[in-house]
C-alpha positions as CSV (number, residue, x, y, z in Angstrom):
1,M,-14.0,295.6,290.0
2,F,-12.3,293.2,292.4
3,L,-9.4,293.0,289.9
4,R,-7.7,295.9,291.6
5,K,-6.9,293.6,294.6
6,I,-4.8,291.4,292.4
7,L,-4.0,293.2,289.1
8,P,-3.5,296.9,289.9
9,T,-4.6,298.6,286.7
10,A,-5.8,302.0,287.9
11,V,-3.4,303.5,285.4
12,L,-2.5,301.4,282.4
13,P,0.5,302.6,280.4
14,A,0.0,304.0,277.0
15,L,2.8,302.3,275.2
16,L,4.2,304.1,272.2
17,L,5.2,301.7,269.5
18,A,8.6,301.8,267.8
19,V,7.1,300.9,264.4
20,A,9.7,299.0,262.3
21,P,10.8,300.6,259.0
22,A,9.4,297.6,257.2
23,L,5.9,298.9,257.8
24,S,6.4,301.4,254.9
25,A,6.2,305.2,255.0
26,Q,2.4,305.1,254.9
27,T,2.2,303.3,258.3
28,P,0.9,305.7,261.0
29,S,2.2,305.7,264.6
30,W,0.2,304.0,267.3
31,H,-0.3,304.0,271.1
32,V,-2.4,301.9,273.4
33,D,-5.1,303.1,275.8
34,P,-7.1,301.1,278.4
35,A,-10.8,300.3,277.7
36,P,-12.4,300.2,281.2
37,E,-15.9,300.5,279.7
38,W,-15.4,297.2,278.0
39,D,-13.9,295.6,281.1
40,A,-16.9,296.6,283.1
41,L,-19.3,295.1,280.6
42,F,-18.1,291.6,281.6
43,D,-17.9,292.3,285.3
44,L,-20.9,290.0,286.1
45,H,-21.6,288.5,289.5
46,S,-24.7,286.5,289.0
47,G,-27.1,285.1,286.4
48,G,-25.2,282.0,285.3
49,W,-22.2,283.6,283.6
50,T,-19.5,284.9,285.9
51,G,-16.3,284.5,283.8
52,A,-15.0,282.8,280.7
53,D,-12.2,282.7,278.2
54,G,-12.3,282.6,274.4
55,I,-14.4,285.7,273.4
56,F,-14.7,285.8,269.7
57,S,-17.2,288.4,268.4
58,L,-19.4,287.8,265.4
59,P,-21.3,290.8,263.8
60,Q,-24.6,289.4,262.8
61,T,-24.7,291.4,259.5
62,G,-21.2,290.1,258.6
63,T,-19.7,293.6,258.5
64,E,-16.4,294.4,260.2
65,A,-16.5,298.1,259.6
66,A,-15.6,300.4,262.6
67,N,-18.6,301.4,264.7
68,G,-20.4,298.4,263.2
69,F,-21.8,297.5,266.6
70,L,-24.1,300.5,266.3
71,N,-26.0,298.8,263.5
72,T,-25.5,295.1,264.1
73,D,-26.2,292.7,266.9
74,T,-23.1,290.8,268.1
75,L,-22.8,287.2,269.1
76,F,-19.9,286.5,271.5
77,L,-18.4,283.0,271.7
78,F,-16.9,281.8,274.9
79,S,-15.2,278.5,275.9
80,D,-14.8,277.3,279.5
81,T,-17.3,279.3,281.6
82,F,-17.9,279.6,285.4
83,T,-21.6,279.5,286.2
84,D,-21.6,280.0,290.0
85,D,-22.6,283.4,291.6
86,V,-20.0,285.7,293.1
87,F,-20.0,286.8,296.7
88,P,-19.6,290.5,297.7
89,D,-16.0,289.9,298.6
90,G,-15.3,288.8,295.0
91,S,-15.0,285.0,295.7
92,R,-17.1,282.4,293.9
93,S,-19.9,280.4,295.4
94,G,-18.6,277.3,293.6
95,M,-16.4,276.1,290.8
96,N,-18.9,274.7,288.3
97,I,-17.8,275.0,284.7
98,V,-19.4,274.4,281.3
99,H,-17.3,274.2,278.2
100,N,-19.0,276.8,276.0
101,T,-21.5,279.7,276.3
102,V,-22.5,282.7,274.2
103,G,-23.3,286.4,274.8
104,L,-25.7,288.6,272.9
105,R,-25.2,292.3,272.5
106,P,-27.9,294.2,270.6
107,A,-27.0,296.9,268.2
108,G,-26.6,300.3,269.7
109,G,-24.6,302.1,272.5
110,P,-22.2,300.4,275.0
111,A,-24.6,300.3,278.0
112,A,-23.7,297.3,280.2
113,S,-27.4,296.4,280.5
114,A,-27.5,295.6,276.8
115,L,-25.2,292.5,277.2
116,Q,-27.1,289.2,277.7
117,M,-25.1,286.1,278.6
118,V,-26.7,282.8,277.7
119,V,-25.9,279.5,279.5
120,N,-27.7,276.4,278.2
121,Q,-29.7,274.4,280.7
122,A,-30.6,270.8,280.9
123,Q,-34.2,270.0,280.3
124,G,-36.0,269.0,283.5
125,T,-33.3,270.0,286.0
126,G,-32.3,273.4,284.7
127,A,-28.6,272.6,285.5
128,P,-26.0,274.5,283.4
129,I,-24.8,272.5,280.4
130,D,-22.7,273.2,277.3
131,M,-24.3,275.4,274.7
132,F,-23.1,272.9,272.0
133,P,-22.8,269.3,273.3
134,P,-21.0,267.2,270.7
135,T,-23.4,265.1,268.6
136,V,-21.1,264.2,265.7
137,P,-20.4,260.5,265.1
138,G,-18.2,259.0,267.7
139,S,-19.0,261.5,270.4
140,G,-18.9,260.2,273.9
141,S,-20.4,261.4,277.2
142,F,-17.0,262.9,278.1
143,D,-16.5,264.9,274.9
144,W,-16.8,268.7,274.6
145,Y,-16.1,271.6,272.3
146,W,-13.8,274.5,272.8
147,L,-15.1,277.1,270.4
148,K,-12.9,278.7,267.9
149,D,-13.7,281.6,265.5
150,G,-16.8,281.9,263.4
151,I,-18.5,284.0,260.7
152,V,-22.0,285.0,259.7
153,L,-22.8,284.7,256.0
154,N,-26.3,285.5,254.6
155,G,-27.7,285.3,258.1
156,R,-26.3,281.8,258.9
157,T,-23.7,281.5,261.6
158,Y,-20.8,279.1,261.2
159,I,-18.5,278.3,264.1
160,L,-15.5,276.1,264.1
161,A,-15.0,274.1,267.3
162,S,-12.2,271.9,268.6
163,R,-13.5,268.6,269.9
164,W,-11.9,267.1,272.9
165,G,-12.6,263.9,274.9
166,L,-11.2,260.6,276.0
167,V,-8.6,259.3,273.6
168,G,-7.3,256.6,275.8
169,Q,-7.7,255.2,279.3
170,L,-8.1,258.3,281.5
171,Q,-6.3,260.3,278.8
172,F,-7.9,263.4,277.2
173,G,-6.9,264.8,273.9
174,R,-8.2,266.6,270.7
175,K,-10.5,264.4,268.6
176,G,-10.8,266.7,265.6
177,I,-12.6,269.8,264.4
178,A,-16.4,270.3,263.9
179,M,-18.3,273.0,262.1
180,I,-21.4,274.2,263.9
181,E,-24.1,275.8,261.7
182,I,-26.9,277.9,263.1
183,P,-29.8,278.8,260.8
184,A,-30.8,282.4,260.4
185,G,-33.2,283.5,263.1
186,D,-32.6,280.6,265.4
187,P,-32.4,282.1,269.0
188,A,-30.0,280.9,271.7
189,P,-29.7,278.2,272.8
190,F,-29.8,277.3,269.1
191,M,-32.0,274.2,269.2
192,N,-31.9,274.0,265.4
193,H,-28.1,274.1,265.0
194,T,-26.3,271.3,263.1
195,Q,-22.8,269.8,263.6
196,A,-20.4,268.2,261.1
197,L,-16.9,266.9,261.4
198,V,-14.6,268.7,259.1
199,P,-11.0,267.8,258.0
200,L,-9.3,270.9,259.4
201,Y,-6.9,269.1,261.7
202,V,-3.5,267.5,260.8
203,D,-2.0,264.9,263.1
204,A,1.6,265.5,263.9
205,P,4.2,263.5,261.8
206,V,7.0,262.0,263.8
207,G,9.0,264.9,265.3
208,G,6.5,267.4,264.0
209,S,3.5,269.3,265.3
210,N,-0.2,269.2,264.8
211,I,-2.0,271.8,262.7
212,V,-5.4,273.1,263.9
213,Y,-7.5,275.5,261.7
214,G,-10.0,278.0,263.1
215,G,-8.0,280.2,265.5
216,A,-8.9,283.3,263.4
217,I,-11.2,284.0,260.5
218,M,-10.9,287.1,258.3
219,A,-13.4,287.9,255.5
220,N,-11.7,290.0,252.8
221,T,-15.0,290.6,251.1
222,V,-17.4,293.4,250.1
223,T,-19.9,292.1,252.8
224,A,-17.2,292.5,255.5
225,G,-16.4,296.0,254.3
226,A,-12.8,295.3,253.3
227,S,-11.0,298.1,251.5
228,A,-9.6,295.8,248.8
229,P,-11.9,292.8,248.7
230,D,-10.9,289.7,246.8
231,G,-14.0,287.7,247.7
232,Y,-12.2,285.2,249.9
233,V,-12.6,284.2,253.5
234,Y,-9.3,283.5,255.1
235,I,-9.1,280.9,257.9
236,Y,-6.0,280.9,260.1
237,G,-4.6,277.9,261.9
238,N,-1.8,277.1,264.3
239,S,0.5,274.4,265.4
240,D,-0.2,273.0,268.8
241,S,3.5,273.4,269.5
242,V,6.9,273.2,267.9
243,P,9.0,270.2,269.1
244,G,11.4,271.6,271.7
245,D,9.6,274.9,271.8
246,A,6.1,274.4,273.1
247,F,5.0,278.0,273.3
248,N,6.0,278.8,269.7
249,K,2.8,278.6,267.7
250,L,3.3,278.5,264.0
251,V,0.6,280.2,261.8
252,Y,-1.1,278.6,258.7
253,V,-3.8,279.9,256.4
254,A,-6.6,278.5,254.2
255,R,-9.0,280.3,252.0
256,V,-12.4,279.8,250.3
257,L,-14.8,282.0,248.4
258,E,-17.4,283.5,250.6
259,A,-20.3,281.6,248.9
260,D,-18.5,278.3,249.4
261,F,-17.5,278.6,253.0
262,A,-19.6,275.6,254.2
263,N,-18.1,273.3,251.5
264,I,-14.8,272.2,253.0
265,A,-13.9,270.4,249.8
266,L,-13.5,273.8,248.1
267,W,-11.1,275.1,250.7
268,T,-7.4,275.6,249.7
269,F,-4.3,275.8,251.9
270,W,-1.3,278.0,251.5
271,D,1.7,275.8,250.7
272,G,4.3,278.6,250.8
273,V,4.0,279.4,247.1
274,N,0.5,278.7,246.0
275,W,-2.9,277.4,247.1
276,S,-3.2,273.6,247.5
277,T,-6.3,271.5,247.9
278,N,-4.3,269.2,250.2
279,I,-4.3,270.3,253.9
280,A,-1.1,268.3,254.4
281,D,0.7,270.8,252.1
282,S,0.1,273.6,254.7
283,A,3.2,275.8,255.2
284,A,3.7,278.2,258.1
285,I,3.4,281.9,257.2
286,T,4.9,283.1,260.5
287,D,5.6,282.0,264.1
288,E,5.6,283.0,267.8
289,S,1.8,283.4,267.8
290,S,-1.1,282.1,269.9
291,L,-3.8,279.5,269.5
292,E,-6.4,282.3,269.2
293,S,-5.7,285.5,267.4
294,S,-7.1,287.9,264.7
295,V,-6.3,289.2,261.3
296,T,-7.9,292.5,260.3
297,A,-8.0,294.1,256.8
298,L,-6.7,297.7,257.2
299,P,-8.0,300.7,255.1
300,N,-4.5,301.1,253.4
301,G,-4.7,297.5,252.0
302,Q,-2.4,296.0,254.6
303,F,-3.4,293.4,257.2
304,L,-2.9,293.5,260.9
305,M,-2.4,290.3,262.9
306,V,-2.9,290.6,266.7
307,F,-1.8,287.8,269.0
308,Q,-0.4,286.9,272.4
309,H,3.3,286.7,271.8
310,R,4.4,283.1,272.3
311,Q,1.0,282.0,273.6
312,I,1.2,282.9,277.3
313,S,3.9,285.6,277.5
314,P,2.7,288.9,279.2
315,W,3.1,290.7,275.8
316,I,0.3,291.4,273.3
317,A,1.9,291.8,269.9
318,M,1.1,292.6,266.3
319,R,2.5,292.0,262.8
320,V,1.7,293.9,259.7
321,G,1.3,292.0,256.4
322,Q,1.3,293.0,252.8
323,S,-1.3,290.3,252.0
324,P,-3.4,287.8,253.9
325,V,-0.4,285.4,253.7
326,G,2.3,288.0,254.3
327,P,5.1,288.7,254.2
328,W,4.8,289.8,257.8
329,T,6.9,292.2,259.9
330,P,8.6,290.9,263.0
331,P,6.5,290.9,266.1
332,I,5.8,294.4,267.5
333,K,5.1,294.3,271.2
334,I,2.3,296.7,271.9
335,F,1.2,296.1,275.5
336,E,2.5,294.3,278.6
337,V,-0.3,292.7,280.6
338,P,0.1,293.6,284.3
339,I,0.9,290.5,286.3
340,P,0.4,290.7,290.1
341,A,3.5,290.1,292.3
342,R,1.4,288.3,295.0
343,L,-0.2,285.9,292.5
344,G,2.7,284.7,290.4
345,S,0.5,281.9,289.0
346,V,-1.6,284.3,286.8
347,F,-1.0,284.4,283.1
348,S,-2.5,286.0,280.0
349,Y,-3.3,284.5,276.6
350,N,-5.2,284.6,273.3
351,A,-5.2,288.3,272.5
352,K,-7.3,289.3,269.5
353,A,-8.9,292.3,267.8
354,H,-12.6,293.1,267.3
355,P,-12.9,295.5,264.4
356,H,-16.7,296.1,264.4
357,L,-16.6,296.8,268.1
358,S,-14.0,299.5,267.5
359,A,-14.5,303.3,267.0
360,P,-13.0,304.9,263.9
361,G,-9.2,305.2,264.3
362,E,-9.1,302.6,267.0
363,L,-8.9,298.8,267.3
364,L,-10.5,297.1,270.3
365,I,-8.3,294.2,271.5
366,S,-9.3,291.6,274.1
367,Y,-7.1,289.2,276.1
368,N,-7.8,286.4,278.6
369,V,-6.4,286.0,282.1
370,N,-6.2,282.7,284.0
371,S,-4.2,281.1,286.9
372,L,-2.3,277.9,287.1
373,H,-4.0,277.3,290.5
374,N,-7.7,276.9,290.4
375,V,-8.1,278.1,293.9
376,D,-7.1,281.6,292.7
377,N,-10.2,281.5,290.4
378,R,-12.4,280.7,293.3
379,N,-11.0,283.4,295.6
380,Y,-10.7,286.1,292.9
381,S,-13.6,285.8,290.5
382,D,-12.3,288.6,288.3
383,I,-9.1,286.8,287.2
384,Y,-11.0,284.7,284.7
385,R,-12.7,287.4,282.6
386,P,-12.0,289.2,279.3
387,R,-9.8,292.4,279.5
388,F,-9.7,295.1,276.8
389,I,-7.3,297.7,275.4
390,K,-7.5,300.0,272.4
391,L,-4.9,300.4,269.8
392,I,-5.1,304.0,268.7
393,V,-4.0,305.4,265.3
394,Q,-2.3,308.7,265.5
């Protein structure tokens, strides 16, 4: 991988965690290992997909059990994606970007050849286009989706997507949240999918912050293989920012019974004490998180939140909760992402776990890498690709 030229990762540190006493006597100790076999899986130089961020993974059977990838196909969701080929020196042939793509990984072993990236193409020209161009009412030619988390229920795939576009003269901003629904058996590029606007976005009050749902979805259900299922799907949201502290992302949570997921009217929102039908009652359950993250049901009945500490810090962190709403431990920093001295503009973001892609006793975690200077992404194609580590239970 060309990454070694800019992010020397020949030996990634195995960081032993000083687990806080609040985790209870039953909490095991942990350490972190590199996952080079997963890094290599996304080291692609041609074929229309040569780098992206996002990377949510959806098991097509709905199960999140460890080693689940052996028995279920996986749909990867990506947001902004480079589609130009990569030269032998690691630079890109161009800087063309589409706003969302997907990857398909058939059930079975980890062979790199099993990973298929899918970039949508315009009819007639074959030019790369977004996998899911917005078609909801009010969409304009400059609108796009950045994909959030999703879930597969009874064979149907549901993806939440943040819709962006022109909100003023030469000004871009968020225009709400949509739910994308893909029928069972509909192959990529999902010509039969539907889109609907959903009220999962709260505009900021004066002096406050917006709330955006969909940054993580956790099914605490029998289908998902949860150890103590309650039948609910939990959908986590975040603040865009806290006034005066832009990188402090507050965390919120909604829930709905598995069978009712597609009916937003039946969703309820945690208000700090109980579940409310009014999204405006949403109360933060913790802070210092990132816009994308994950929550995983643990075998001991606890819950593990994985996130990039304070959105773009070099630290991947976790919290342990006693329920899907908490209370949560303070952030436990588990891995410091290597940042190259010669390219100080590079940053990491949006760490999250992938339970069904993990081996027993491990938790596979991805994170994104980007640069403040786009020329870096042209000169070093491997900046803008998913990276992986493993959280190992001892």
